PADO-152388 format. One record per residue: residue number from 0; residue in one letter; z, y, x of N, C-alpha, C in turn. Coordinates in Angstrom, 2 decimals. Example, Ala and Ser with C-alpha at 12.3 -4.5 7.8 and 13.67 -1.06 7.14 Angstrom:
2
k / r / n.w / n.v / n.u / ca.w / ca.v / ca.u / c.w / c.v / c.u
0 / A / 7.80 / -5.69 / 13.19 / 7.80 / -4.50 / 12.30 / 7.80 / -3.30 / 13.20;
1 / S / 7.08 / -2.25 / 12.85 / 7.14 / -1.06 / 13.67 / 7.87 / 0.03 / 12.90;
***
This chain:
204
k / r / n.w / n.v / n.u / ca.w / ca.v / ca.u / c.w / c.v / c.u
0 / M / -70.78 / -78.83 / 5.79 / -70.39 / -79.79 / 6.81 / -71.62 / -80.32 / 7.50;
1 / V / -71.51 / -80.57 / 8.81 / -72.63 / -81.09 / 9.56 / -72.55 / -82.60 / 9.57;
2 / F / -73.64 / -83.27 / 9.23 / -73.69 / -84.71 / 9.24 / -74.48 / -85.16 / 10.46;
3 / F / -73.89 / -85.98 / 11.34 / -74.57 / -86.45 / 12.52 / -75.44 / -87.64 / 12.17;
4 / T / -76.59 / -87.70 / 12.80 / -77.54 / -88.75 / 12.49 / -77.38 / -89.98 / 13.36;
5 / H / -76.51 / -89.92 / 14.31 / -76.30 / -91.07 / 15.20 / -74.97 / -91.75 / 14.85;
6 / A / -74.85 / -93.02 / 15.23 / -73.60 / -93.75 / 15.02 / -72.51 / -93.09 / 15.84;
7 / L / -71.34 / -92.95 / 15.24 / -70.25 / -92.24 / 15.89 / -69.11 / -93.22 / 16.17;
8 / K / -68.53 / -93.08 / 17.34 / -67.40 / -93.91 / 17.70 / -66.16 / -93.04 / 17.80;
9 / K / -65.02 / -93.62 / 17.43 / -63.78 / -92.87 / 17.54 / -63.44 / -92.67 / 19.01;
10 / A / -62.96 / -91.49 / 19.32 / -62.64 / -91.17 / 20.71 / -61.43 / -91.96 / 21.17;
11 / T / -61.43 / -92.34 / 22.43 / -60.28 / -93.01 / 23.01 / -59.18 / -92.02 / 23.28;
12 / T / -57.96 / -92.50 / 23.39 / -56.82 / -91.62 / 23.65 / -56.91 / -91.09 / 25.07;
13 / I / -56.77 / -89.81 / 25.21 / -56.86 / -89.17 / 26.52 / -55.48 / -89.21 / 27.18;
14 / P / -55.41 / -89.65 / 28.44 / -54.11 / -89.70 / 29.12 / -53.52 / -88.33 / 29.33;
15 / E / -52.29 / -88.33 / 29.74 / -51.56 / -87.07 / 29.94 / -52.31 / -86.17 / 30.90;
16 / R / -52.37 / -84.90 / 30.59 / -53.13 / -83.94 / 31.39 / -52.45 / -83.66 / 32.72;
17 / A / -53.28 / -83.20 / 33.66 / -52.74 / -82.82 / 34.96 / -51.87 / -81.59 / 34.83;
18 / T / -51.01 / -81.38 / 35.83 / -50.14 / -80.21 / 35.81 / -50.98 / -78.96 / 35.95;
19 / P / -50.50 / -77.79 / 35.45 / -51.27 / -76.54 / 35.58 / -51.63 / -76.21 / 37.02;
20 / A / -50.71 / -76.45 / 37.97 / -50.98 / -76.12 / 39.37 / -52.12 / -76.98 / 39.92;
21 / R / -52.06 / -78.27 / 39.61 / -53.11 / -79.17 / 40.10 / -54.45 / -78.86 / 39.44;
22 / R / -54.41 / -78.56 / 38.14 / -55.64 / -78.22 / 37.44 / -56.24 / -76.93 / 37.98;
23 / G / -55.37 / -75.93 / 38.28 / -55.86 / -74.67 / 38.83 / -56.48 / -74.87 / 40.21;
24 / Y / -55.88 / -75.74 / 41.02 / -56.44 / -76.03 / 42.35 / -57.81 / -76.69 / 42.24;
25 / S / -57.96 / -77.61 / 41.27 / -59.25 / -78.28 / 41.07 / -60.31 / -77.29 / 40.64;
26 / Y / -59.94 / -76.36 / 39.73 / -60.89 / -75.34 / 39.29 / -61.31 / -74.45 / 40.45;
27 / L / -60.35 / -74.12 / 41.34 / -60.65 / -73.26 / 42.47 / -61.67 / -73.92 / 43.40;
28 / L / -61.47 / -75.21 / 43.70 / -62.42 / -75.93 / 44.53 / -63.79 / -76.00 / 43.87;
29 / F / -63.78 / -76.19 / 42.58 / -65.05 / -76.28 / 41.85 / -65.79 / -74.94 / 41.90;
30 / I / -65.07 / -73.83 / 41.71 / -65.69 / -72.50 / 41.75 / -66.25 / -72.21 / 43.14;
31 / L / -65.53 / -72.58 / 44.18 / -66.03 / -72.37 / 45.53 / -67.32 / -73.15 / 45.76;
32 / G / -67.37 / -74.36 / 45.20 / -68.58 / -75.16 / 45.31 / -69.76 / -74.49 / 44.63;
33 / L / -69.51 / -73.87 / 43.47 / -70.58 / -73.18 / 42.76 / -71.08 / -71.97 / 43.54;
34 / L / -70.15 / -71.26 / 44.18 / -70.54 / -70.07 / 44.94 / -71.41 / -70.44 / 46.14;
35 / L / -71.18 / -71.62 / 46.73 / -71.94 / -72.04 / 47.89 / -73.24 / -72.73 / 47.53;
36 / A / -73.33 / -73.16 / 46.27 / -74.52 / -73.92 / 45.85 / -75.69 / -72.99 / 45.60;
37 / T / -76.87 / -73.51 / 45.78 / -78.09 / -72.76 / 45.48 / -78.51 / -73.05 / 44.06;
38 / P / -78.56 / -72.07 / 43.16 / -78.94 / -72.33 / 41.78 / -80.39 / -72.79 / 41.69;
39 / L / -80.65 / -73.81 / 40.87 / -81.99 / -74.35 / 40.72 / -82.73 / -73.71 / 39.57;
40 / Y / -82.05 / -73.53 / 38.45 / -82.71 / -72.89 / 37.31 / -81.66 / -72.45 / 36.30;
41 / A / -82.05 / -71.53 / 35.46 / -81.20 / -71.11 / 34.35 / -81.84 / -71.64 / 33.08;
42 / A / -81.13 / -72.48 / 32.35 / -81.69 / -73.14 / 31.18 / -81.54 / -72.25 / 29.95;
43 / E / -82.09 / -72.72 / 28.86 / -82.02 / -72.00 / 27.60 / -81.76 / -72.96 / 26.46;
44 / F / -81.45 / -72.39 / 25.30 / -81.31 / -73.17 / 24.08 / -82.49 / -72.81 / 23.16;
45 / F / -82.98 / -73.81 / 22.44 / -84.12 / -73.59 / 21.55 / -83.81 / -74.12 / 20.16;
46 / I / -84.18 / -73.36 / 19.14 / -83.96 / -73.74 / 17.75 / -85.30 / -74.14 / 17.14;
47 / T / -85.33 / -75.33 / 16.51 / -86.55 / -75.83 / 15.90 / -86.22 / -76.48 / 14.55;
48 / G / -87.28 / -76.81 / 13.81 / -87.13 / -77.60 / 12.58 / -86.26 / -76.98 / 11.52;
49 / V / -86.34 / -75.65 / 11.37 / -85.49 / -74.96 / 10.41 / -86.06 / -75.10 / 9.00;
50 / N / -85.20 / -75.44 / 8.05 / -85.62 / -75.57 / 6.66 / -84.43 / -75.27 / 5.75;
51 / T / -84.66 / -74.51 / 4.70 / -83.63 / -74.24 / 3.69 / -84.14 / -74.68 / 2.33;
52 / R / -83.21 / -75.13 / 1.48 / -83.57 / -75.57 / 0.14 / -82.38 / -75.36 / -0.78;
53 / L / -82.66 / -75.26 / -2.05 / -81.62 / -75.05 / -3.06 / -81.28 / -76.39 / -3.71;
54 / Q / -79.99 / -76.70 / -3.70 / -79.52 / -77.95 / -4.31 / -78.14 / -77.73 / -4.91;
55 / D / -78.03 / -78.02 / -6.21 / -76.75 / -77.85 / -6.92 / -76.19 / -76.45 / -6.74;
56 / N / -77.08 / -75.45 / -6.86 / -76.71 / -74.03 / -6.78 / -76.17 / -73.60 / -5.41;
57 / V / -76.52 / -74.36 / -4.40 / -76.14 / -74.00 / -3.03 / -77.38 / -74.12 / -2.14;
58 / Y / -77.61 / -73.11 / -1.31 / -78.69 / -73.19 / -0.34 / -78.20 / -74.00 / 0.86;
59 / L / -78.97 / -75.04 / 1.21 / -78.63 / -75.92 / 2.31 / -79.57 / -75.68 / 3.49;
60 / L / -79.05 / -75.87 / 4.69 / -79.81 / -75.62 / 5.91 / -79.95 / -76.90 / 6.71;
61 / D / -81.19 / -77.16 / 7.15 / -81.48 / -78.19 / 8.14 / -82.06 / -77.49 / 9.37;
62 / A / -81.62 / -77.89 / 10.54 / -82.15 / -77.28 / 11.77 / -81.80 / -78.17 / 12.95;
63 / H / -82.47 / -77.92 / 14.06 / -82.14 / -78.64 / 15.29 / -82.08 / -77.65 / 16.45;
64 / V / -81.05 / -77.81 / 17.27 / -80.89 / -76.99 / 18.48 / -81.09 / -77.88 / 19.70;
65 / D / -82.02 / -77.50 / 20.55 / -82.26 / -78.20 / 21.80 / -81.42 / -77.52 / 22.89;
66 / Y / -80.31 / -78.18 / 23.25 / -79.41 / -77.62 / 24.26 / -79.86 / -78.05 / 25.65;
67 / R / -80.32 / -77.08 / 26.44 / -80.72 / -77.34 / 27.82 / -79.81 / -76.55 / 28.75;
68 / F / -78.83 / -77.25 / 29.30 / -77.82 / -76.61 / 30.14 / -78.34 / -76.36 / 31.55;
69 / S / -77.81 / -75.34 / 32.18 / -78.11 / -75.08 / 33.59 / -77.39 / -76.11 / 34.46;
70 / N / -77.82 / -76.19 / 35.72 / -77.16 / -77.12 / 36.66 / -75.69 / -76.77 / 36.83;
71 / E / -75.37 / -75.47 / 36.80 / -73.98 / -75.05 / 36.95 / -73.12 / -75.54 / 35.78;
72 / A / -73.65 / -75.42 / 34.57 / -72.90 / -75.87 / 33.40 / -72.75 / -77.39 / 33.40;
73 / L / -73.80 / -78.10 / 33.81 / -73.72 / -79.57 / 33.87 / -72.72 / -80.01 / 34.93;
74 / A / -72.68 / -79.30 / 36.06 / -71.71 / -79.63 / 37.10 / -70.29 / -79.41 / 36.61;
75 / A / -70.08 / -78.33 / 35.88 / -68.76 / -78.08 / 35.31 / -68.36 / -79.17 / 34.33;
76 / L / -69.30 / -79.57 / 33.49 / -69.03 / -80.64 / 32.52 / -68.66 / -81.93 / 33.23;
77 / D / -69.39 / -82.28 / 34.27 / -69.10 / -83.50 / 35.03 / -67.72 / -83.45 / 35.68;
78 / N / -67.23 / -82.23 / 35.97 / -65.92 / -82.07 / 36.61 / -64.79 / -81.89 / 35.58;
79 / G / -65.09 / -82.18 / 34.32 / -64.04 / -82.16 / 33.30 / -63.82 / -80.84 / 32.62;
80 / V / -64.67 / -79.84 / 32.88 / -64.53 / -78.54 / 32.23 / -65.10 / -78.62 / 30.82;
81 / P / -64.32 / -78.32 / 29.79 / -64.86 / -78.36 / 28.42 / -65.78 / -77.16 / 28.16;
82 / L / -66.87 / -77.40 / 27.46 / -67.81 / -76.36 / 27.09 / -67.76 / -76.17 / 25.58;
83 / T / -67.63 / -74.92 / 25.16 / -67.60 / -74.60 / 23.74 / -68.91 / -73.95 / 23.35;
84 / L / -69.55 / -74.50 / 22.33 / -70.83 / -73.98 / 21.84 / -70.62 / -73.35 / 20.47;
85 / R / -71.35 / -72.27 / 20.23 / -71.19 / -71.50 / 19.00 / -72.54 / -71.34 / 18.30;
86 / L / -72.56 / -71.68 / 17.01 / -73.72 / -71.42 / 16.16 / -73.37 / -70.26 / 15.24;
87 / S / -74.11 / -69.17 / 15.36 / -73.86 / -67.98 / 14.54 / -74.98 / -67.86 / 13.50;
88 / I / -74.58 / -67.66 / 12.25 / -75.54 / -67.55 / 11.15 / -75.25 / -66.27 / 10.37;
89 / E / -76.28 / -65.47 / 10.15 / -76.15 / -64.26 / 9.35 / -77.17 / -64.29 / 8.22;
90 / I / -76.76 / -63.84 / 7.04 / -77.67 / -63.69 / 5.91 / -77.66 / -62.23 / 5.51;
91 / Q / -78.84 / -61.62 / 5.51 / -78.95 / -60.19 / 5.24 / -79.91 / -59.93 / 4.09;
92 / R / -79.54 / -58.96 / 3.27 / -80.44 / -58.50 / 2.20 / -81.20 / -57.30 / 2.72;
93 / K / -82.53 / -57.40 / 2.74 / -83.37 / -56.35 / 3.29 / -83.41 / -55.14 / 2.35;
94 / R / -83.32 / -53.94 / 2.97 / -83.39 / -52.70 / 2.19 / -84.36 / -51.75 / 2.88;
95 / D / -85.23 / -51.13 / 2.09 / -86.28 / -50.27 / 2.63 / -85.76 / -48.95 / 3.17;
96 / W / -84.80 / -48.36 / 2.49 / -84.38 / -47.00 / 2.82 / -82.98 / -46.91 / 3.40;
97 / W / -82.41 / -48.05 / 3.75 / -81.06 / -48.05 / 4.30 / -80.90 / -49.26 / 5.19;
98 / L / -79.77 / -49.36 / 5.88 / -79.52 / -50.52 / 6.72 / -79.44 / -51.78 / 5.87;
99 / D / -79.85 / -52.90 / 6.46 / -79.77 / -54.16 / 5.73 / -78.32 / -54.48 / 5.39;
100 / A / -78.12 / -55.09 / 4.21 / -76.78 / -55.44 / 3.76 / -76.45 / -56.87 / 4.16;
101 / T / -75.30 / -57.09 / 4.79 / -74.89 / -58.43 / 5.20 / -74.29 / -59.17 / 4.01;
102 / V / -74.89 / -60.29 / 3.68 / -74.41 / -61.11 / 2.56 / -73.36 / -62.12 / 3.04;
103 / A / -73.58 / -62.69 / 4.22 / -72.64 / -63.69 / 4.74 / -72.76 / -63.78 / 6.25;
104 / N / -71.63 / -64.08 / 6.91 / -71.56 / -64.39 / 8.35 / -70.88 / -65.74 / 8.50;
105 / L / -71.55 / -66.68 / 9.11 / -70.99 / -68.02 / 9.30 / -70.98 / -68.36 / 10.78;
106 / E / -70.03 / -69.20 / 11.17 / -69.97 / -69.63 / 12.57 / -69.53 / -71.09 / 12.62;
107 / Q / -70.29 / -71.88 / 13.33 / -69.97 / -73.29 / 13.57 / -69.71 / -73.46 / 15.05;
108 / R / -68.58 / -74.10 / 15.41 / -68.20 / -74.21 / 16.82 / -67.95 / -75.67 / 17.19;
109 / Y / -68.35 / -76.01 / 18.43 / -68.15 / -77.35 / 18.96 / -67.55 / -77.27 / 20.36;
110 / R / -66.77 / -78.28 / 20.71 / -66.27 / -78.41 / 22.09 / -66.77 / -79.73 / 22.65;
111 / L / -67.43 / -79.65 / 23.81 / -67.98 / -80.83 / 24.48 / -67.28 / -81.02 / 25.80;
112 / Q / -66.84 / -82.27 / 26.09 / -66.11 / -82.54 / 27.33 / -66.41 / -83.96 / 27.80;
113 / F / -66.48 / -84.13 / 29.11 / -66.67 / -85.46 / 29.69 / -65.32 / -86.06 / 30.04;
114 / H / -65.10 / -87.32 / 29.60 / -63.85 / -88.02 / 29.88 / -64.12 / -89.05 / 30.97;
115 / P / -63.70 / -88.78 / 32.23 / -64.09 / -89.65 / 33.34 / -63.54 / -91.07 / 33.26;
116 / L / -62.36 / -91.27 / 32.70 / -61.78 / -92.61 / 32.66 / -62.56 / -93.54 / 31.74;
117 / S / -62.99 / -93.03 / 30.61 / -63.76 / -93.85 / 29.67 / -65.27 / -93.68 / 29.85;
118 / H / -65.66 / -92.73 / 30.70 / -67.08 / -92.42 / 30.92 / -67.77 / -92.10 / 29.60;
119 / Q / -67.07 / -91.33 / 28.77 / -67.62 / -90.92 / 27.48 / -67.67 / -89.40 / 27.38;
120 / F / -68.59 / -88.93 / 26.57 / -68.68 / -87.52 / 26.26 / -68.03 / -87.30 / 24.90;
121 / L / -66.98 / -86.48 / 24.89 / -66.19 / -86.25 / 23.69 / -66.65 / -84.96 / 23.02;
122 / L / -66.92 / -85.06 / 21.74 / -67.41 / -83.92 / 20.98 / -66.48 / -83.66 / 19.81;
123 / Q / -66.01 / -82.42 / 19.69 / -65.14 / -82.04 / 18.58 / -65.77 / -80.92 / 17.78;
124 / N / -65.84 / -81.10 / 16.48 / -66.24 / -80.03 / 15.57 / -65.01 / -79.17 / 15.35;
125 / L / -65.00 / -77.96 / 15.90 / -63.80 / -77.12 / 15.85 / -63.57 / -76.53 / 14.46;
126 / N / -64.59 / -76.57 / 13.60 / -64.40 / -76.09 / 12.23 / -63.68 / -77.12 / 11.38;
127 / S / -64.09 / -78.38 / 11.49 / -63.50 / -79.43 / 10.66 / -62.42 / -80.22 / 11.38;
128 / G / -62.42 / -80.17 / 12.72 / -61.48 / -80.95 / 13.50 / -61.97 / -82.36 / 13.80;
129 / A / -63.12 / -82.75 / 13.27 / -63.65 / -84.10 / 13.49 / -63.92 / -84.32 / 14.98;
130 / F / -63.66 / -85.55 / 15.43 / -63.72 / -85.88 / 16.85 / -64.60 / -87.12 / 17.03;
131 / Y / -65.54 / -87.06 / 18.00 / -66.46 / -88.17 / 18.20 / -66.62 / -88.43 / 19.70;
132 / A / -67.04 / -89.67 / 20.03 / -67.27 / -90.06 / 21.42 / -68.66 / -90.66 / 21.55;
133 / F / -69.33 / -90.34 / 22.66 / -70.68 / -90.82 / 22.91 / -70.78 / -91.39 / 24.31;
134 / Q / -71.66 / -92.37 / 24.47 / -71.81 / -93.02 / 25.76 / -72.69 / -92.24 / 26.72;
135 / S / -73.48 / -91.31 / 26.20 / -74.37 / -90.54 / 27.07 / -74.39 / -89.09 / 26.63;
136 / L / -74.76 / -88.22 / 27.58 / -74.83 / -86.79 / 27.27 / -75.96 / -86.51 / 26.28;
137 / S / -77.07 / -87.20 / 26.42 / -78.22 / -86.93 / 25.54 / -77.88 / -87.21 / 24.08;
138 / T / -77.15 / -88.28 / 23.80 / -76.79 / -88.57 / 22.41 / -75.78 / -87.57 / 21.88;
139 / A / -74.88 / -87.11 / 22.74 / -73.91 / -86.10 / 22.32 / -74.60 / -84.79 / 21.99;
140 / L / -75.54 / -84.39 / 22.84 / -76.27 / -83.13 / 22.60 / -77.14 / -83.22 / 21.36;
141 / D / -77.74 / -84.39 / 21.14 / -78.59 / -84.55 / 19.95 / -77.75 / -84.48 / 18.68;
142 / A / -76.57 / -85.09 / 18.71 / -75.68 / -85.03 / 17.55 / -75.19 / -83.61 / 17.31;
143 / M / -74.79 / -82.94 / 18.38 / -74.30 / -81.57 / 18.26 / -75.40 / -80.63 / 17.79;
144 / G / -76.64 / -80.93 / 18.18 / -77.74 / -80.04 / 17.85 / -78.38 / -80.29 / 16.50;
145 / T / -77.92 / -81.30 / 15.77 / -78.54 / -81.64 / 14.49 / -77.71 / -81.09 / 13.33;
146 / L / -78.29 / -80.16 / 12.60 / -77.69 / -79.65 / 11.37 / -78.43 / -80.28 / 10.19;
147 / S / -77.68 / -80.89 / 9.28 / -78.29 / -81.51 / 8.11 / -77.43 / -81.23 / 6.89;
148 / D / -78.05 / -80.68 / 5.86 / -77.35 / -80.35 / 4.61 / -76.18 / -79.40 / 4.86;
149 / F / -76.37 / -78.46 / 5.76 / -75.32 / -77.49 / 6.05 / -75.27 / -76.45 / 4.92;
150 / P / -74.13 / -76.29 / 4.23 / -74.04 / -75.31 / 3.14 / -74.13 / -73.89 / 3.66;
151 / L / -75.19 / -73.21 / 3.26 / -75.50 / -71.89 / 3.80 / -74.90 / -70.77 / 2.96;
152 / V / -75.22 / -70.75 / 1.66 / -74.74 / -69.68 / 0.79 / -74.85 / -70.12 / -0.66;
153 / D / -73.93 / -69.65 / -1.49 / -73.98 / -69.93 / -2.92 / -75.14 / -69.17 / -3.54;
154 / A / -75.85 / -69.84 / -4.43 / -77.03 / -69.23 / -5.05 / -76.68 / -67.99 / -5.86;
155 / Q / -75.44 / -67.87 / -6.34 / -75.04 / -66.70 / -7.12 / -75.05 / -65.42 / -6.29;
156 / L / -74.98 / -65.55 / -4.97 / -74.98 / -64.38 / -4.10 / -76.39 / -63.90 / -3.78;
157 / I / -77.38 / -64.69 / -4.14 / -78.77 / -64.36 / -3.86 / -79.43 / -63.88 / -5.15;
158 / K / -79.82 / -62.61 / -5.18 / -80.38 / -62.02 / -6.39 / -81.89 / -62.14 / -6.41;
159 / K / -82.42 / -62.33 / -7.61 / -83.88 / -62.38 / -7.75 / -84.47 / -60.99 / -7.49;
160 / N / -85.74 / -61.01 / -7.10 / -86.48 / -59.77 / -6.82 / -85.92 / -59.01 / -5.62;
161 / E / -85.12 / -59.68 / -4.79 / -84.63 / -59.09 / -3.55 / -85.12 / -59.94 / -2.37;
162 / N / -85.24 / -59.31 / -1.22 / -85.68 / -60.01 / -0.01 / -84.50 / -60.31 / 0.90;
163 / Y / -84.41 / -61.55 / 1.34 / -83.30 / -61.96 / 2.19 / -83.84 / -62.58 / 3.48;
164 / E / -83.06 / -62.38 / 4.53 / -83.42 / -62.88 / 5.85 / -82.22 / -63.62 / 6.43;
165 / V / -82.49 / -64.78 / 7.05 / -81.44 / -65.58 / 7.68 / -81.68 / -65.57 / 9.19;
166 / L / -80.60 / -65.37 / 9.95 / -80.68 / -65.34 / 11.41 / -79.76 / -66.41 / 11.97;
167 / L / -80.26 / -67.16 / 12.94 / -79.50 / -68.27 / 13.53 / -79.60 / -68.19 / 15.05;
168 / Q / -78.44 / -68.29 / 15.71 / -78.42 / -68.28 / 17.18 / -77.40 / -69.29 / 17.69;
169 / A / -77.76 / -69.98 / 18.77 / -76.85 / -70.89 / 19.46 / -76.48 / -70.29 / 20.80;
170 / A / -75.21 / -70.41 / 21.20 / -74.77 / -69.79 / 22.46 / -73.59 / -70.54 / 23.05;
171 / L / -73.50 / -70.51 / 24.37 / -72.32 / -71.00 / 25.07 / -71.25 / -69.92 / 25.01;
172 / D / -70.03 / -70.30 / 24.62 / -68.94 / -69.35 / 24.49 / -68.22 / -69.20 / 25.83;
173 / I / -68.56 / -68.16 / 26.58 / -67.95 / -67.94 / 27.89 / -66.45 / -67.68 / 27.76;
174 / E / -66.03 / -67.03 / 26.69 / -64.61 / -66.70 / 26.50 / -63.74 / -67.95 / 26.42;
175 / S / -64.34 / -69.09 / 26.06 / -63.57 / -70.33 / 25.93 / -63.49 / -71.13 / 27.22;
176 / L / -64.16 / -70.68 / 28.27 / -64.07 / -71.36 / 29.56 / -62.68 / -71.17 / 30.17;
177 / P / -62.24 / -72.08 / 31.04 / -60.96 / -71.89 / 31.73 / -60.95 / -70.55 / 32.47;
178 / S / -59.81 / -69.90 / 32.48 / -59.71 / -68.55 / 33.04 / -60.16 / -68.45 / 34.50;
179 / P / -59.94 / -69.45 / 35.39 / -60.43 / -69.29 / 36.77 / -61.95 / -69.26 / 36.86;
180 / L / -62.63 / -69.88 / 35.89 / -64.09 / -69.95 / 35.92 / -64.76 / -68.79 / 35.20;
181 / R / -64.03 / -68.13 / 34.33 / -64.61 / -67.10 / 33.46 / -65.22 / -65.93 / 34.23;
182 / P / -64.56 / -65.36 / 35.25 / -65.18 / -64.22 / 35.96 / -66.52 / -64.57 / 36.58;
183 / L / -66.63 / -65.77 / 37.17 / -67.90 / -66.19 / 37.75 / -68.97 / -66.34 / 36.67;
184 / A / -68.59 / -66.86 / 35.51 / -69.55 / -67.07 / 34.42 / -70.12 / -65.74 / 33.93;
185 / Y / -69.29 / -64.69 / 33.93 / -69.75 / -63.39 / 33.45 / -70.83 / -62.79 / 34.34;
186 / I / -70.79 / -63.09 / 35.63 / -71.73 / -62.45 / 36.55 / -72.85 / -63.38 / 36.99;
187 / T / -72.86 / -64.61 / 36.50 / -73.88 / -65.58 / 36.89 / -74.85 / -65.82 / 35.74;
188 / P / -76.14 / -65.53 / 35.92 / -77.10 / -65.70 / 34.83 / -77.15 / -67.13 / 34.30;
189 / A / -76.90 / -68.11 / 35.14 / -76.99 / -69.51 / 34.71 / -75.94 / -69.87 / 33.68;
190 / W / -74.91 / -69.05 / 33.52 / -73.88 / -69.31 / 32.52 / -74.16 / -68.57 / 31.20;
191 / R / -75.06 / -67.62 / 31.21 / -75.33 / -66.88 / 29.97 / -76.40 / -67.65 / 29.18;
192 / L / -75.94 / -68.72 / 28.56 / -76.83 / -69.64 / 27.86 / -76.82 / -69.34 / 26.36;
193 / N / -77.96 / -69.02 / 25.83 / -78.07 / -68.80 / 24.39 / -79.54 / -68.89 / 23.98;
194 / S / -79.74 / -69.09 / 22.70 / -81.09 / -69.08 / 22.16 / -81.44 / -67.67 / 21.70;
195 / D / -82.72 / -67.43 / 21.47 / -83.11 / -66.22 / 20.77 / -82.64 / -66.34 / 19.31;
196 / W / -82.55 / -65.20 / 18.65 / -82.23 / -65.24 / 17.22 / -83.44 / -65.79 / 16.47;
197 / Y / -83.25 / -66.91 / 15.79 / -84.31 / -67.49 / 14.97 / -84.18 / -66.89 / 13.57;
198 / T / -85.26 / -66.30 / 13.09 / -85.22 / -65.55 / 11.83 / -86.23 / -66.11 / 10.85;
199 / W / -85.81 / -66.25 / 9.59 / -86.73 / -66.69 / 8.54 / -86.30 / -66.09 / 7.20;
200 / S / -87.22 / -66.12 / 6.25 / -86.96 / -65.55 / 4.92 / -86.31 / -66.58 / 4.01;
201 / L / -85.38 / -66.13 / 3.21 / -84.74 / -66.97 / 2.19 / -85.25 / -66.50 / 0.83;
202 / T / -85.99 / -67.37 / 0.14 / -86.60 / -67.01 / -1.13 / -85.73 / -67.41 / -2.30;
203 / P / -85.31 / -66.46 / -3.14 / -84.49 / -66.81 / -4.32 / -85.24 / -67.74 / -5.26;
***
């Protein structure tokens, strides 16, 4: 489980959603605006502060992801488009004469959305269902980007005298965008937001 380091407030109740037709019309106007806009930069995600340790026969992970969204993604967020972020974790056992063996595949997912009526940024942990509200985007991103005491793998799966490698990547999930926006996201570099694979050794 991810523990957030900032004070968390319960999210306010969201009013009834707009009709599909009205929502589709809003998305269409938003997409047209993006097509006419001049892109300023394509941002990236960065992974820092990675540390693993053994506690109570479980390897725990601490890490931080610096989420730097492009102007297009920020504009979508301001217009009520939810953004889904994905943390992918792989643990591999290194082998000299064959392909590396996958020990575990983990995925942590979050949904971030701006609520205009309350002027809050709503963050949901899609793995646990936990829901939080923040007064600013920076605090929401810092909370979403902070992994602390994340259970990585049971120590029984890690054998002595073997070499293990852990890979971590953060990415924007384009497949989770609203369908009218998805085709544009596929062909626009500013929407292909992800970090490089951060790799480190796990010592038994």
